[in-house]
N, C-alpha and C positions, 0 to 999 in steps of 0.2 A: 292817583288811587289812594284812598284813605288807608291808614294802618292802625292796628290795634295790638296792644301788648297783652299777652296771656299772663294772668297773675294767679299764683297758687294752683296751677294746673286746672283752672276753671275755664275750659274751652267753650262750654255752653254760653256763659255770660259774655265772653269775648266775641263769639259768633253773633250773638244778639246785638251787641254794640256795633259790630262791623256792618251788619245788615242795615241798621238804622242810619249809619253814616253813608252807605252806598245807595240809599233809596232814591235820592235826587238824581244821581248819575244814571241809574237804571231807567228812571222815568224819562229823562231827556233822551236817552238812547232809543227807547221805544217810540218816542214821538218822531225822532228823526230817521228811523229805520227805513221808511218809505216816503217818497215825495207825496205831499198832500197839497192839492190845488188850493189857491187862496179862497175860492168860493166854498170849498169843503171846510176850511178852517173857520170861516165866518159862520157857516151853518152850524158847525159843532159848538162854537162859542155861544151863539144865540140859543141853541137848545140847552146848554148848560145854564145860561142865565134864566131861562124859563123854569128850569127844574129848581134852581135856587129860590126863585121868587115863590114858586108853589110850595116849597118846603117851609119858607118863612110864614106864608099865609096859613098853612096848616098848623104850625106851632102857635101862631097868634090865636087861631080859632080854639085850640086846645086850652090855651091860657084863659081866654074869655069864658069858656064853658066851665072852668073849675070854680069860678066865683059865683 
């Protein structure tokens, strides 16, 4: 578990840093909380790839239309 030192009684800044450090651990925990079948993992990965390519295509269209 990551640790953070609070300096000058600035708890808000320390909490922000702590959340940033813990983000990866929380993400992994959420992924492993329930068993996911391999076919579901593949389907989810393919869906994410399609979404990424659509996003890139959309950004490229926007860039072309600017000029």
